[in-house]
C-alpha positions in Angstrom: -97.5 23.7 -7.4 -93.9 22.9 -7.5 -93.2 24.9 -4.5 -96.0 23.3 -2.7 -94.7 19.8 -3.5 -91.4 20.9 -2.0 -92.7 21.8 1.3 -94.7 18.6 1.4 -91.3 16.6 1.0 -89.7 18.4 3.4 -92.3 17.7 6.1 -92.1 14.2 5.2 -88.3 14.1 5.3 -88.6 15.5 9.0 -91.1 12.9 9.6 -88.6 10.2 8.1 -85.6 11.3 10.4 -88.0 11.4 13.5 -89.2 7.9 13.0 -86.0 6.5 11.9 -87.8 4.0 9.4 -85.9 3.8 6.0 -88.8 2.8 4.2 -90.6 6.2 5.0 -87.9 7.5 2.6 -89.3 5.5 -0.1 -92.6 6.5 0.7 -91.9 10.0 0.6 -90.5 10.1 -2.4 -93.2 8.3 -4.1 -95.6 11.1 -2.6 -93.3 13.7 -4.0 -93.5 12.3 -7.5 -97.2 12.0 -7.2 -97.7 15.5 -6.4 -95.7 16.9 -9.1 -97.8 14.8 -11.3 -101.0 15.4 -9.6 -103.0 16.0 -13.2 -102.4 12.5 -14.0 -104.0 10.9 -10.5 -107.5 10.5 -9.6 -108.1 12.1 -6.0 -108.8 8.3 -5.0 -105.1 7.2 -6.3 -103.7 10.4 -4.4 -104.9 8.9 -0.9 -102.4 6.2 -1.1 -99.9 8.3 -0.8 -100.7 9.9 2.4 -97.6 9.4 4.9 -97.6 7.0 7.6 -96.6 9.1 10.4 -96.7 6.4 13.2 -97.3 2.7 13.9 -97.9 0.7 16.8 -98.6 -3.0 17.6 -101.3 -3.3 20.7 -102.4 -6.3 22.3 -106.1 -7.4 22.1 -106.9 -9.9 24.9 -109.6 -12.4 22.7 -111.0 -15.4 24.0 -108.6 -17.6 22.7 -105.5 -15.9 24.1 -103.9 -12.3 23.3 -103.3 -11.3 20.2 -101.2 -8.6 18.1 -103.1 -5.8 16.9 -101.2 -3.8 14.5 -102.1 0.2 14.2 -100.8 2.8 11.3 -101.9 6.3 11.6 -101.5 8.6 8.6 -100.6 12.4 8.6 -103.3 14.9 9.2 -104.3 16.5 6.3 -106.7 19.2 4.9 -109.7 17.2 2.5 -113.2 17.6 1.6 -113.5 20.9 3.7 -112.2 19.6 6.8 -109.2 18.2 8.5 -108.7 14.7 8.6 -106.6 11.8 10.1 -106.7 8.4 8.7 -105.7 5.2 10.7 -105.9 1.5 10.1 -106.8 -1.2 12.6 -105.5 -5.0 11.5 -107.9 -6.9 13.8 -107.3 -10.4 13.8 -109.0 -11.8 10.7 -110.0 -8.6 9.3 -108.8 -4.8 8.8 -110.6 -1.9 9.9 -109.9 1.9 7.8 -111.5 5.0 9.5 -110.6 8.3 10.1 -111.2 11.1 12.7 -111.8 14.7 12.0 -111.3 18.3 13.5 -111.2 22.1 13.4 -107.3 21.9 12.9 -104.8 19.1 12.2 -103.6 18.9 15.7 -107.5 17.8 16.8 -107.9 15.5 13.8 -104.9 13.5 15.2 -105.7 13.9 18.8 -109.2 12.5 17.9 -107.8 9.4 16.2 -105.5 8.5 19.0 -108.8 8.8 21.2 -110.8 6.5 18.8 -108.2 3.9 18.5 -107.6 3.7 22.1 -103.9 4.9 22.7 
């Protein structure tokens, strides 16, 4: 278990260095702690510790003008027998959480990008 947590943490640190966002480091260490204490978390609680790998602000043309729509994409992972990539679209007035699935992690990420429309 410890080796699995160390490997995940090293991947998270690569994402941190790549994105250059200091908040990602906190998230990486929280995920490592959650991994090491996995027995004390339910699977629903563990979902909160999935690493955000990309963020973007899109612009939606609405009847009352242009509105910013933040997008967050989480690291693809294997769950419930499939590879999934979760994402959040923060539409004005509501938030949409969804995911895409694929035969591997790359296809899950690509499918999420296609669904978002990036």
